[in-house]
C-alpha positions, -999 to +999 in steps of 0.1 A: -027+487+089+011+478+092+040+498+096+054+508+064+017+518+053+020+545+094+052+553+084+039+567+052+012+583+066+030+606+100+062+596+093+091+572+111+093+597+139+062+596+150+061+561+147+093+557+161+078+578+187+047+562+197+066+528+195+087+537+227+062+549+250+041+529+279+012+507+270-017+510+285-049+486+291-078+501+266-099+479+284-109+454+259-113+423+260-115+406+228-145+380+234-158+369+199-129+385+180-102+368+166-083+382+196-111+362+215-092+353+251-071+384+248-074+418+265-057+445+242-031+472+255-022+500+234+007+535+229+000+563+207+021+599+199+007+629+180+016+633+148-001+670+139-012+702+144-048+683+145-039+662+168-036+626+150-020+603+164+002+569+160-024+540+180-001+506+184-016+480+199-001+452+214-023+422+234-015+400+261-031+367+266-063+364+296-050+334+311-010+353+309-027+380+325-048+358+353-018+342+364+001+374+372-027+385+393-031+351+411+007+356+418+005+390+431+028+399+399+018+436+387+051+441+368+037+440+333+071+449+319+080+417+325+056+403+299+070+396+264+055+429+243+051+424+205+033+453+182+004+437+166-006+464+142-005+507+136-036+528+135-041+564+125-065+586+142 
């Protein structure tokens, strides 16, 4: 879903909160999908008493992550992080 759709459901405050969270690897490598060759990262924030969450998804090419590992670089903050899409779960 788009940012605007997530805002309509959860509200701007919670979407912005999720966008500010540090993302973590979901351990999903996207072989066989339109994102083939990418690893998924996400960040989330709770937005109601039912523990529904706004989830923000980012992708990094596996080749970038592999090169970082080969170089001994563990600073994921040095990568260009761009939000791909949102979800409400």
